[in-house]
C-alpha positions in Angstrom: 1.1 22.9 -1.8 3.7 20.5 -0.6 4.6 19.7 3.0 8.3 19.8 3.7 9.7 17.3 6.3 10.3 20.1 8.7 6.5 20.9 8.7 5.8 17.4 10.2 8.3 15.8 12.6 6.6 12.4 12.1 8.1 11.9 8.7 11.0 12.7 6.3 8.7 12.3 3.3 7.8 15.4 1.4 4.1 15.2 0.2 2.7 14.6 -2.3 5.0 11.7 -2.9 5.1 8.7 -5.2 5.2 5.6 -2.9 5.0 1.9 -2.9 3.5 -0.3 -0.2 4.0 -4.1 -0.1 1.5 -6.6 1.4 2.3 -10.3 1.7 -0.1 -13.2 2.1 -1.0 -16.7 0.9 -0.7 -17.1 -2.9 -4.2 -17.4 -4.1 -6.3 -15.3 -6.6 -8.3 -13.8 -3.7 -5.2 -12.2 -2.0 -4.4 -9.8 -4.9 -8.1 -8.8 -5.2 -8.2 -8.2 -1.4 -5.2 -5.9 -1.5 -6.6 -4.0 -4.5 -10.0 -3.6 -2.7 -8.4 -2.3 0.5 -6.1 0.2 -1.2 -7.9 1.5 -4.3 -10.6 3.5 -2.5 -8.1 5.2 -0.3 -5.8 6.5 -3.0 -8.4 7.9 -5.5 -9.6 5.0 -7.5 -8.3 2.4 -10.0 -6.6 5.0 -12.2 -4.5 6.3 -9.3 -2.8 3.0 -8.4 -1.0 0.2 -10.1 -0.2 -3.3 -8.6 2.6 -5.7 -9.1 2.3 -9.3 -7.9 5.4 -11.5 -7.2 5.1 -15.1 -5.9 7.6 -16.5 -3.4 10.1 -19.0 -4.6 8.0 -21.9 -3.2 4.8 -20.3 -4.6 3.1 -20.6 -1.2 3.1 -16.8 -0.6 2.7 -13.7 -2.8 3.7 -10.1 -2.4 1.5 -7.4 -3.9 3.1 -4.0 -4.3 0.9 -1.0 -4.8 2.4 2.1 -6.5 0.5 5.3 -5.9 0.8 9.0 -5.2 0.3 9.8 -1.5 -1.1 13.3 -0.9 -0.4 13.4 2.8 0.7 11.4 5.8 -2.9 10.7 6.9 -3.6 9.0 3.6 -0.5 6.8 3.9 -1.4 5.9 7.5 -4.9 4.9 6.2 -3.5 2.6 3.6 -1.2 0.8 6.2 -4.1 0.6 8.7 -6.4 -1.0 6.1 -3.8 -3.6 5.2 -2.9 -4.3 8.8 -6.5 -4.6 9.8 -7.1 -7.6 7.6 -6.0 -11.0 9.1 -5.3 -12.4 5.6 -2.5 -9.8 5.2 0.5 -11.5 6.9 3.1 -8.7 6.5 3.1 -5.1 5.4 6.1 -3.1 4.3 
């Protein structure tokens, strides 16, 4: 059963929806692992999410994009909260 945007005035997204969330932080091997460890349990495990890593032009920072299927708005809020709750994540989009 899908939720239409009119069912929930908080969002225009119709769930379930394929979405991407981007987290940015310092470019080190631990950052990508951190993002994976924060998001993977919230979206149904490793088979339910894929990650793309892109370093900044100066190589000091990295953005990690997570692609997954969000089942509802609460799940999406949980992903954002987990990322924002870690001080190593500098920005979340």
